[in-house]
PyMOL Python script that loads the backbone (N, CA, C, O; Angstrom):
from pymol import cmd

cmd.read_pdbstr("""\
ATOM      1  N   MET A   1      44.593  -7.517   7.413  1.00  0.00           N
ATOM      2  CA  MET A   1      43.631  -8.130   6.610  1.00  0.00           C
ATOM      3  C   MET A   1      43.132  -7.182   5.647  1.00  0.00           C
ATOM      4  O   MET A   1      42.239  -7.591   4.905  1.00  0.00           O
ATOM      5  N   THR A   2      43.539  -5.979   5.511  1.00  0.00           N
ATOM      6  CA  THR A   2      43.029  -4.927   4.581  1.00  0.00           C
ATOM      7  C   THR A   2      43.613  -5.283   3.159  1.00  0.00           C
ATOM      8  O   THR A   2      43.072  -4.789   2.170  1.00  0.00           O
ATOM      9  N   ALA A   3      44.629  -6.068   3.031  1.00  0.00           N
ATOM     10  CA  ALA A   3      45.069  -6.297   1.712  1.00  0.00           C
ATOM     11  C   ALA A   3      44.047  -7.021   0.852  1.00  0.00           C
ATOM     12  O   ALA A   3      44.170  -6.892  -0.366  1.00  0.00           O
ATOM     13  N   ARG A   4      43.100  -7.730   1.301  1.00  0.00           N
ATOM     14  CA  ARG A   4      42.122  -8.360   0.540  1.00  0.00           C
ATOM     15  C   ARG A   4      41.088  -7.361   0.154  1.00  0.00           C
ATOM     16  O   ARG A   4      40.433  -7.532  -0.874  1.00  0.00           O
ATOM     17  N   TRP A   5      40.905  -6.315   0.932  1.00  0.00           N
ATOM     18  CA  TRP A   5      39.665  -5.413   0.794  1.00  0.00           C
ATOM     19  C   TRP A   5      40.425  -4.071   0.226  1.00  0.00           C
ATOM     20  O   TRP A   5      41.366  -3.538   0.814  1.00  0.00           O
ATOM     21  N   PRO A   6      39.916  -3.656  -0.896  1.00  0.00           N
ATOM     22  CA  PRO A   6      40.405  -2.341  -1.448  1.00  0.00           C
ATOM     23  C   PRO A   6      39.737  -1.153  -0.769  1.00  0.00           C
ATOM     24  O   PRO A   6      38.662  -1.284  -0.183  1.00  0.00           O
ATOM     25  N   ARG A   7      40.334  -0.083  -0.846  1.00  0.00           N
ATOM     26  CA  ARG A   7      40.023   1.062  -0.085  1.00  0.00           C
ATOM     27  C   ARG A   7      38.439   1.510  -0.587  1.00  0.00           C
ATOM     28  O   ARG A   7      37.596   1.929   0.205  1.00  0.00           O
ATOM     29  N   LEU A   8      38.233   1.360  -1.883  1.00  0.00           N
ATOM     30  CA  LEU A   8      36.874   1.839  -2.432  1.00  0.00           C
ATOM     31  C   LEU A   8      36.320   0.566  -2.973  1.00  0.00           C
ATOM     32  O   LEU A   8      37.034  -0.110  -3.714  1.00  0.00           O
ATOM     33  N   MET A   9      35.172   0.195  -2.686  1.00  0.00           N
ATOM     34  CA  MET A   9      34.472  -1.152  -2.917  1.00  0.00           C
ATOM     35  C   MET A   9      33.306  -0.855  -3.699  1.00  0.00           C
ATOM     36  O   MET A   9      32.650   0.156  -3.447  1.00  0.00           O
ATOM     37  N   LYS A  10      32.955  -1.711  -4.709  1.00  0.00           N
ATOM     38  CA  LYS A  10      31.454  -1.663  -5.297  1.00  0.00           C
ATOM     39  C   LYS A  10      30.511  -2.409  -4.366  1.00  0.00           C
ATOM     40  O   LYS A  10      30.910  -3.088  -3.420  1.00  0.00           O
ATOM     41  N   ARG A  11      29.354  -2.255  -4.663  1.00  0.00           N
ATOM     42  CA  ARG A  11      28.302  -2.739  -3.629  1.00  0.00           C
ATOM     43  C   ARG A  11      28.416  -4.120  -3.205  1.00  0.00           C
ATOM     44  O   ARG A  11      28.257  -4.410  -2.019  1.00  0.00           O
ATOM     45  N   LYS A  12      28.701  -5.064  -4.154  1.00  0.00           N
ATOM     46  CA  LYS A  12      28.761  -6.501  -3.912  1.00  0.00           C
ATOM     47  C   LYS A  12      30.081  -6.785  -2.946  1.00  0.00           C
ATOM     48  O   LYS A  12      30.031  -7.623  -2.046  1.00  0.00           O
ATOM     49  N   THR A  13      31.135  -6.086  -3.198  1.00  0.00           N
ATOM     50  CA  THR A  13      32.454  -6.264  -2.399  1.00  0.00           C
ATOM     51  C   THR A  13      32.165  -5.634  -0.978  1.00  0.00           C
ATOM     52  O   THR A  13      32.514  -6.260   0.023  1.00  0.00           O
ATOM     53  N   ALA A  14      31.519  -4.376  -0.865  1.00  0.00           N
ATOM     54  CA  ALA A  14      31.135  -3.781   0.348  1.00  0.00           C
ATOM     55  C   ALA A  14      30.322  -4.592   1.227  1.00  0.00           C
ATOM     56  O   ALA A  14      30.568  -4.766   2.421  1.00  0.00           O
ATOM     57  N   ALA A  15      29.367  -5.070   0.608  1.00  0.00           N
ATOM     58  CA  ALA A  15      28.344  -5.991   1.198  1.00  0.00           C
ATOM     59  C   ALA A  15      29.075  -7.227   1.933  1.00  0.00           C
ATOM     60  O   ALA A  15      28.887  -7.523   3.113  1.00  0.00           O
ATOM     61  N   GLU A  16      29.911  -7.879   1.072  1.00  0.00           N
ATOM     62  CA  GLU A  16      30.679  -9.008   1.456  1.00  0.00           C
ATOM     63  C   GLU A  16      31.645  -8.582   2.619  1.00  0.00           C
ATOM     64  O   GLU A  16      31.832  -9.350   3.563  1.00  0.00           O
ATOM     65  N   TYR A  17      32.233  -7.407   2.551  1.00  0.00           N
ATOM     66  CA  TYR A  17      33.007  -6.930   3.622  1.00  0.00           C
ATOM     67  C   TYR A  17      32.380  -6.820   4.994  1.00  0.00           C
ATOM     68  O   TYR A  17      32.942  -7.054   6.064  1.00  0.00           O
ATOM     69  N   CYS A  18      31.063  -6.406   4.792  1.00  0.00           N
ATOM     70  CA  CYS A  18      30.184  -6.359   6.063  1.00  0.00           C
ATOM     71  C   CYS A  18      29.529  -7.739   6.426  1.00  0.00           C
ATOM     72  O   CYS A  18      28.788  -7.879   7.398  1.00  0.00           O
ATOM     73  N   ASP A  19      29.828  -8.626   5.660  1.00  0.00           N
ATOM     74  CA  ASP A  19      29.119 -10.092   5.889  1.00  0.00           C
ATOM     75  C   ASP A  19      27.739  -9.974   5.800  1.00  0.00           C
ATOM     76  O   ASP A  19      27.057 -10.665   6.556  1.00  0.00           O
ATOM     77  N   LEU A  20      27.145  -9.136   4.920  1.00  0.00           N
ATOM     78  CA  LEU A  20      25.875  -8.971   4.485  1.00  0.00           C
ATOM     79  C   LEU A  20      25.457  -9.390   3.169  1.00  0.00           C
ATOM     80  O   LEU A  20      26.296  -9.303   2.272  1.00  0.00           O
ATOM     81  N   SER A  21      24.225  -9.862   2.875  1.00  0.00           N
ATOM     82  CA  SER A  21      23.693  -9.908   1.487  1.00  0.00           C
ATOM     83  C   SER A  21      23.665  -8.498   0.951  1.00  0.00           C
ATOM     84  O   SER A  21      23.704  -7.500   1.671  1.00  0.00           O
ATOM     85  N   GLU A  22      23.592  -8.488  -0.405  1.00  0.00           N
ATOM     86  CA  GLU A  22      23.527  -7.122  -1.032  1.00  0.00           C
ATOM     87  C   GLU A  22      22.198  -6.480  -0.635  1.00  0.00           C
ATOM     88  O   GLU A  22      22.153  -5.282  -0.354  1.00  0.00           O
ATOM     89  N   SER A  23      21.068  -7.295  -0.607  1.00  0.00           N
ATOM     90  CA  SER A  23      19.901  -6.550  -0.157  1.00  0.00           C
ATOM     91  C   SER A  23      19.855  -6.098   1.264  1.00  0.00           C
ATOM     92  O   SER A  23      19.298  -5.040   1.555  1.00  0.00           O
ATOM     93  N   ALA A  24      20.418  -6.860   2.158  1.00  0.00           N
ATOM     94  CA  ALA A  24      20.548  -6.486   3.619  1.00  0.00           C
ATOM     95  C   ALA A  24      21.546  -5.266   3.686  1.00  0.00           C
ATOM     96  O   ALA A  24      21.338  -4.339   4.469  1.00  0.00           O
ATOM     97  N   PHE A  25      22.525  -5.290   2.929  1.00  0.00           N
ATOM     98  CA  PHE A  25      23.377  -3.982   2.825  1.00  0.00           C
ATOM     99  C   PHE A  25      22.614  -2.732   2.458  1.00  0.00           C
ATOM    100  O   PHE A  25      22.648  -1.698   3.126  1.00  0.00           O
ATOM    101  N   VAL A  26      21.887  -2.913   1.288  1.00  0.00           N
ATOM    102  CA  VAL A  26      21.064  -1.698   0.961  1.00  0.00           C
ATOM    103  C   VAL A  26      20.136  -1.344   2.109  1.00  0.00           C
ATOM    104  O   VAL A  26      19.975  -0.153   2.372  1.00  0.00           O
ATOM    105  N   GLY A  27      19.467  -2.345   2.862  1.00  0.00           N
ATOM    106  CA  GLY A  27      18.602  -1.982   3.972  1.00  0.00           C
ATOM    107  C   GLY A  27      19.310  -1.169   5.052  1.00  0.00           C
ATOM    108  O   GLY A  27      18.710  -0.284   5.662  1.00  0.00           O
ATOM    109  N   GLU A  28      20.529  -1.457   5.276  1.00  0.00           N
ATOM    110  CA  GLU A  28      21.301  -0.850   6.199  1.00  0.00           C
ATOM    111  C   GLU A  28      21.669   0.613   5.950  1.00  0.00           C
ATOM    112  O   GLU A  28      21.823   1.491   6.799  1.00  0.00           O
ATOM    113  N   ILE A  29      21.779   0.706   4.629  1.00  0.00           N
ATOM    114  CA  ILE A  29      22.088   2.055   4.005  1.00  0.00           C
ATOM    115  C   ILE A  29      20.745   2.877   4.275  1.00  0.00           C
ATOM    116  O   ILE A  29      20.720   3.937   4.901  1.00  0.00           O
ATOM    117  N   LEU A  30      19.682   2.273   3.742  1.00  0.00           N
ATOM    118  CA  LEU A  30      18.354   3.046   3.889  1.00  0.00           C
ATOM    119  C   LEU A  30      18.024   3.337   5.302  1.00  0.00           C
ATOM    120  O   LEU A  30      17.305   4.302   5.564  1.00  0.00           O
ATOM    121  N   ALA A  31      18.478   2.603   6.194  1.00  0.00           N
ATOM    122  CA  ALA A  31      18.234   2.771   7.637  1.00  0.00           C
ATOM    123  C   ALA A  31      19.161   3.780   8.257  1.00  0.00           C
ATOM    124  O   ALA A  31      18.990   4.231   9.389  1.00  0.00           O
ATOM    125  N   GLY A  32      20.055   4.078   7.539  1.00  0.00           N
ATOM    126  CA  GLY A  32      21.004   5.081   7.920  1.00  0.00           C
ATOM    127  C   GLY A  32      22.177   4.695   8.823  1.00  0.00           C
ATOM    128  O   GLY A  32      22.837   5.557   9.403  1.00  0.00           O
ATOM    129  N   ARG A  33      22.436   3.345   8.938  1.00  0.00           N
ATOM    130  CA  ARG A  33      23.467   2.716   9.771  1.00  0.00           C
ATOM    131  C   ARG A  33      24.763   2.628   8.959  1.00  0.00           C
ATOM    132  O   ARG A  33      25.829   2.551   9.570  1.00  0.00           O
ATOM    133  N   ILE A  34      24.739   2.635   7.703  1.00  0.00           N
ATOM    134  CA  ILE A  34      25.824   2.335   6.840  1.00  0.00           C
ATOM    135  C   ILE A  34      25.774   3.754   5.945  1.00  0.00           C
ATOM    136  O   ILE A  34      24.713   4.285   5.616  1.00  0.00           O
ATOM    137  N   PRO A  35      27.033   4.250   5.626  1.00  0.00           N
ATOM    138  CA  PRO A  35      27.003   5.468   4.791  1.00  0.00           C
ATOM    139  C   PRO A  35      26.626   5.155   3.246  1.00  0.00           C
ATOM    140  O   PRO A  35      26.722   4.040   2.733  1.00  0.00           O
ATOM    141  N   CYS A  36      26.264   6.108   2.717  1.00  0.00           N
ATOM    142  CA  CYS A  36      25.977   6.129   1.293  1.00  0.00           C
ATOM    143  C   CYS A  36      27.150   5.829   0.359  1.00  0.00           C
ATOM    144  O   CYS A  36      28.262   5.926   0.879  1.00  0.00           O
ATOM    145  N   ALA A  37      27.096   5.481  -0.931  1.00  0.00           N
ATOM    146  CA  ALA A  37      28.173   5.418  -1.826  1.00  0.00           C
ATOM    147  C   ALA A  37      28.614   6.871  -2.082  1.00  0.00           C
ATOM    148  O   ALA A  37      27.979   7.895  -1.827  1.00  0.00           O
ATOM    149  N   ILE A  38      29.916   6.741  -2.677  1.00  0.00           N
ATOM    150  CA  ILE A  38      30.464   7.974  -3.216  1.00  0.00           C
ATOM    151  C   ILE A  38      30.539   7.703  -4.849  1.00  0.00           C
ATOM    152  O   ILE A  38      30.712   6.561  -5.275  1.00  0.00           O
ATOM    153  N   SER A  39      30.422   8.642  -5.570  1.00  0.00           N
ATOM    154  CA  SER A  39      30.610   8.423  -7.062  1.00  0.00           C
ATOM    155  C   SER A  39      32.175   8.590  -7.305  1.00  0.00           C
ATOM    156  O   SER A  39      32.779   9.607  -6.963  1.00  0.00           O
ATOM    157  N   PHE A  40      32.706   7.628  -7.855  1.00  0.00           N
ATOM    158  CA  PHE A  40      34.009   7.552  -8.372  1.00  0.00           C
ATOM    159  C   PHE A  40      34.205   6.753  -9.555  1.00  0.00           C
ATOM    160  O   PHE A  40      33.912   5.558  -9.601  1.00  0.00           O
ATOM    161  N   GLY A  41      34.756   7.481 -10.618  1.00  0.00           N
ATOM    162  CA  GLY A  41      34.946   6.671 -11.969  1.00  0.00           C
ATOM    163  C   GLY A  41      33.448   6.410 -12.608  1.00  0.00           C
ATOM    164  O   GLY A  41      33.198   5.457 -13.345  1.00  0.00           O
ATOM    165  N   LYS A  42      32.508   7.397 -12.213  1.00  0.00           N
ATOM    166  CA  LYS A  42      31.205   7.130 -12.782  1.00  0.00           C
ATOM    167  C   LYS A  42      30.521   5.959 -12.170  1.00  0.00           C
ATOM    168  O   LYS A  42      29.516   5.525 -12.733  1.00  0.00           O
ATOM    169  N   ARG A  43      30.924   5.440 -11.156  1.00  0.00           N
ATOM    170  CA  ARG A  43      30.307   4.365 -10.495  1.00  0.00           C
ATOM    171  C   ARG A  43      30.188   4.510  -8.977  1.00  0.00           C
ATOM    172  O   ARG A  43      30.971   5.260  -8.395  1.00  0.00           O
ATOM    173  N   ASP A  44      29.262   3.839  -8.310  1.00  0.00           N
ATOM    174  CA  ASP A  44      29.183   3.990  -6.901  1.00  0.00           C
ATOM    175  C   ASP A  44      30.181   3.080  -6.132  1.00  0.00           C
ATOM    176  O   ASP A  44      30.356   1.893  -6.406  1.00  0.00           O
ATOM    177  N   HIS A  45      30.796   3.736  -5.171  1.00  0.00           N
ATOM    178  CA  HIS A  45      31.776   2.892  -4.361  1.00  0.00           C
ATOM    179  C   HIS A  45      31.596   3.265  -2.985  1.00  0.00           C
ATOM    180  O   HIS A  45      31.152   4.381  -2.715  1.00  0.00           O
ATOM    181  N   TRP A  46      31.914   2.393  -2.042  1.00  0.00           N
ATOM    182  CA  TRP A  46      31.982   2.592  -0.611  1.00  0.00           C
ATOM    183  C   TRP A  46      33.391   2.600  -0.090  1.00  0.00           C
ATOM    184  O   TRP A  46      34.241   1.768  -0.406  1.00  0.00           O
ATOM    185  N   ASP A  47      33.575   3.629   0.751  1.00  0.00           N
ATOM    186  CA  ASP A  47      34.801   3.718   1.416  1.00  0.00           C
ATOM    187  C   ASP A  47      35.038   2.707   2.528  1.00  0.00           C
ATOM    188  O   ASP A  47      34.231   2.597   3.451  1.00  0.00           O
ATOM    189  N   ARG A  48      36.084   2.005   2.452  1.00  0.00           N
ATOM    190  CA  ARG A  48      36.272   0.842   3.600  1.00  0.00           C
ATOM    191  C   ARG A  48      36.369   1.676   4.840  1.00  0.00           C
ATOM    192  O   ARG A  48      35.625   1.307   5.749  1.00  0.00           O
ATOM    193  N   MET A  49      37.095   2.681   5.068  1.00  0.00           N
ATOM    194  CA  MET A  49      37.328   3.341   6.333  1.00  0.00           C
ATOM    195  C   MET A  49      36.033   4.035   6.775  1.00  0.00           C
ATOM    196  O   MET A  49      35.833   4.151   7.984  1.00  0.00           O
ATOM    197  N   ALA A  50      35.173   4.485   5.931  1.00  0.00           N
ATOM    198  CA  ALA A  50      33.866   4.978   6.288  1.00  0.00           C
ATOM    199  C   ALA A  50      33.000   3.788   6.936  1.00  0.00           C
ATOM    200  O   ALA A  50      32.430   3.894   8.022  1.00  0.00           O
ATOM    201  N   LEU A  51      32.980   2.731   6.188  1.00  0.00           N
ATOM    202  CA  LEU A  51      32.364   1.474   6.714  1.00  0.00           C
ATOM    203  C   LEU A  51      32.862   1.116   8.106  1.00  0.00           C
ATOM    204  O   LEU A  51      32.054   0.832   8.990  1.00  0.00           O
ATOM    205  N   ASP A  52      34.129   1.124   8.314  1.00  0.00           N
ATOM    206  CA  ASP A  52      34.713   0.650   9.554  1.00  0.00           C
ATOM    207  C   ASP A  52      34.256   1.657  10.702  1.00  0.00           C
ATOM    208  O   ASP A  52      34.035   1.230  11.835  1.00  0.00           O
ATOM    209  N   ARG A  53      34.114   3.075  10.362  1.00  0.00           N
ATOM    210  CA  ARG A  53      33.686   4.005  11.371  1.00  0.00           C
ATOM    211  C   ARG A  53      32.262   3.659  11.642  1.00  0.00           C
ATOM    212  O   ARG A  53      31.874   3.590  12.808  1.00  0.00           O
ATOM    213  N   ALA A  54      31.499   3.448  10.689  1.00  0.00           N
ATOM    214  CA  ALA A  54      30.060   3.234  10.973  1.00  0.00           C
ATOM    215  C   ALA A  54      29.813   1.905  11.776  1.00  0.00           C
ATOM    216  O   ALA A  54      28.970   1.873  12.673  1.00  0.00           O
ATOM    217  N   ILE A  55      30.544   0.844  11.444  1.00  0.00           N
ATOM    218  CA  ILE A  55      30.589  -0.377  12.290  1.00  0.00           C
ATOM    219  C   ILE A  55      31.023  -0.088  13.706  1.00  0.00           C
ATOM    220  O   ILE A  55      30.381  -0.557  14.646  1.00  0.00           O
ATOM    221  N   ASN A  56      32.027   0.623  13.883  1.00  0.00           N
ATOM    222  CA  ASN A  56      32.493   0.909  15.238  1.00  0.00           C
ATOM    223  C   ASN A  56      31.395   1.805  16.075  1.00  0.00           C
ATOM    224  O   ASN A  56      31.258   1.669  17.291  1.00  0.00           O
ATOM    225  N   ARG A  57      30.749   2.588  15.414  1.00  0.00           N
ATOM    226  CA  ARG A  57      29.721   3.307  16.093  1.00  0.00           C
ATOM    227  C   ARG A  57      28.601   2.474  16.475  1.00  0.00           C
ATOM    228  O   ARG A  57      27.949   2.643  17.506  1.00  0.00           O
ATOM    229  N   LEU A  58      28.380   1.490  15.538  1.00  0.00           N
ATOM    230  CA  LEU A  58      27.207   0.577  16.024  1.00  0.00           C
ATOM    231  C   LEU A  58      27.667  -0.405  16.992  1.00  0.00           C
ATOM    232  O   LEU A  58      26.827  -0.979  17.686  1.00  0.00           O
ATOM    233  N   ALA A  59      28.932  -0.671  17.121  1.00  0.00           N
ATOM    234  CA  ALA A  59      29.515  -1.579  18.048  1.00  0.00           C
ATOM    235  C   ALA A  59      29.702  -0.861  19.424  1.00  0.00           C
ATOM    236  O   ALA A  59      29.902  -1.509  20.451  1.00  0.00           O
ATOM    237  N   GLY A  60      29.637   0.370  19.405  1.00  0.00           N
ATOM    238  CA  GLY A  60      30.030   1.174  20.661  1.00  0.00           C
ATOM    239  C   GLY A  60      31.547   1.372  20.832  1.00  0.00           C
ATOM    240  O   GLY A  60      31.985   1.625  21.954  1.00  0.00           O
ATOM    241  N   ASN A  61      32.271   1.282  19.896  1.00  0.00           N
ATOM    242  CA  ASN A  61      33.738   1.260  19.987  1.00  0.00           C
ATOM    243  C   ASN A  61      34.241   2.599  19.221  1.00  0.00           C
ATOM    244  O   ASN A  61      35.406   2.658  18.828  1.00  0.00           O
ATOM    245  N   ASP A  62      33.375   3.629  19.027  1.00  0.00           N
ATOM    246  CA  ASP A  62      33.770   4.892  18.369  1.00  0.00           C
ATOM    247  C   ASP A  62      34.447   5.664  19.323  1.00  0.00           C
ATOM    248  O   ASP A  62      34.357   5.433  20.529  1.00  0.00           O
ATOM    249  N   ASP A  63      35.185   6.654  18.799  1.00  0.00           N
ATOM    250  CA  ASP A  63      35.994   7.626  19.807  1.00  0.00           C
ATOM    251  C   ASP A  63      34.939   8.713  20.232  1.00  0.00           C
ATOM    252  O   ASP A  63      34.581   9.691  19.576  1.00  0.00           O
ATOM    253  N   VAL A  64      34.528   8.318  21.476  1.00  0.00           N
ATOM    254  CA  VAL A  64      33.686   9.381  22.119  1.00  0.00           C
ATOM    255  C   VAL A  64      34.412   9.887  23.432  1.00  0.00           C
ATOM    256  O   VAL A  64      35.151   9.129  24.060  1.00  0.00           O
ATOM    257  N   PRO A  65      34.186  11.150  23.813  1.00  0.00           N
ATOM    258  CA  PRO A  65      34.699  11.718  25.024  1.00  0.00           C
ATOM    259  C   PRO A  65      34.487  10.780  26.186  1.00  0.00           C
ATOM    260  O   PRO A  65      33.552   9.983  26.114  1.00  0.00           O
ATOM    261  N   ASP A  66      35.244  10.797  27.221  1.00  0.00           N
ATOM    262  CA  ASP A  66      35.066   9.963  28.406  1.00  0.00           C
ATOM    263  C   ASP A  66      33.840  10.271  29.107  1.00  0.00           C
ATOM    264  O   ASP A  66      33.296   9.347  29.712  1.00  0.00           O
ATOM    265  N   TYR A  67      33.302  11.458  29.122  1.00  0.00           N
ATOM    266  CA  TYR A  67      32.056  11.816  29.849  1.00  0.00           C
ATOM    267  C   TYR A  67      30.842  11.113  29.213  1.00  0.00           C
ATOM    268  O   TYR A  67      29.874  10.744  29.878  1.00  0.00           O
ATOM    269  N   ARG A  68      30.964  10.940  27.792  1.00  0.00           N
ATOM    270  CA  ARG A  68      29.936  10.217  27.096  1.00  0.00           C
ATOM    271  C   ARG A  68      29.879   8.762  27.406  1.00  0.00           C
ATOM    272  O   ARG A  68      28.853   8.096  27.543  1.00  0.00           O
ATOM    273  N   LYS A  69      31.221   8.315  27.507  1.00  0.00           N
ATOM    274  CA  LYS A  69      31.384   6.909  27.891  1.00  0.00           C
ATOM    275  C   LYS A  69      30.753   6.464  29.282  1.00  0.00           C
ATOM    276  O   LYS A  69      30.167   5.398  29.471  1.00  0.00           O
ATOM    277  N   GLU A  70      30.971   7.455  30.218  1.00  0.00           N
ATOM    278  CA  GLU A  70      30.550   7.265  31.457  1.00  0.00           C
ATOM    279  C   GLU A  70      28.961   7.461  31.484  1.00  0.00           C
ATOM    280  O   GLU A  70      28.300   6.754  32.245  1.00  0.00           O
ATOM    281  N   LEU A  71      28.393   8.325  30.735  1.00  0.00           N
ATOM    282  CA  LEU A  71      26.923   8.395  30.680  1.00  0.00           C
ATOM    283  C   LEU A  71      26.384   7.031  29.999  1.00  0.00           C
ATOM    284  O   LEU A  71      25.371   6.497  30.449  1.00  0.00           O
ATOM    285  N   ARG A  72      27.026   6.529  28.996  1.00  0.00           N
ATOM    286  CA  ARG A  72      26.533   5.404  28.382  1.00  0.00           C
ATOM    287  C   ARG A  72      26.639   4.223  29.358  1.00  0.00           C
ATOM    288  O   ARG A  72      25.773   3.349  29.381  1.00  0.00           O
ATOM    289  N   GLU A  73      27.684   4.207  30.143  1.00  0.00           N
ATOM    290  CA  GLU A  73      27.785   3.073  31.160  1.00  0.00           C
ATOM    291  C   GLU A  73      26.801   3.126  32.203  1.00  0.00           C
ATOM    292  O   GLU A  73      26.288   2.110  32.672  1.00  0.00           O
ATOM    293  N   ARG A  74      26.510   4.370  32.599  1.00  0.00           N
ATOM    294  CA  ARG A  74      25.519   4.601  33.736  1.00  0.00           C
ATOM    295  C   ARG A  74      24.179   4.387  33.297  1.00  0.00           C
ATOM    296  O   ARG A  74      23.446   3.677  33.986  1.00  0.00           O
ATOM    297  N   TYR A  75      23.736   4.936  32.181  1.00  0.00           N
ATOM    298  CA  TYR A  75      22.359   4.952  31.711  1.00  0.00           C
ATOM    299  C   TYR A  75      21.921   4.093  30.621  1.00  0.00           C
ATOM    300  O   TYR A  75      20.734   3.900  30.358  1.00  0.00           O
ATOM    301  N   GLY A  76      23.037   3.511  29.905  1.00  0.00           N
ATOM    302  CA  GLY A  76      22.703   2.534  28.848  1.00  0.00           C
ATOM    303  C   GLY A  76      22.526   3.114  27.468  1.00  0.00           C
ATOM    304  O   GLY A  76      22.246   2.380  26.521  1.00  0.00           O
TER     305      GLY A  76
END
""", "prot")
cmd.dss("prot")
cmd.show_as("cartoon", "prot")
cmd.util.cbc("prot")
cmd.orient("prot")
């Protein structure tokens, strides 16, 4: 499904990729849950792979060592 989504996206496209309104997308950036833009071609762009990593962290699907997974399961 990545054919629809470019590697670097402007804010409107990145918000759509995350299924958020632009204002909610900015709110997630300010809250530190989504990475800030990078400047490319004198414009702000969001890296699709960085967004995917951030979403994976939020969903608990990030690459964490086994001992951390066990602690998360044990203590929440």
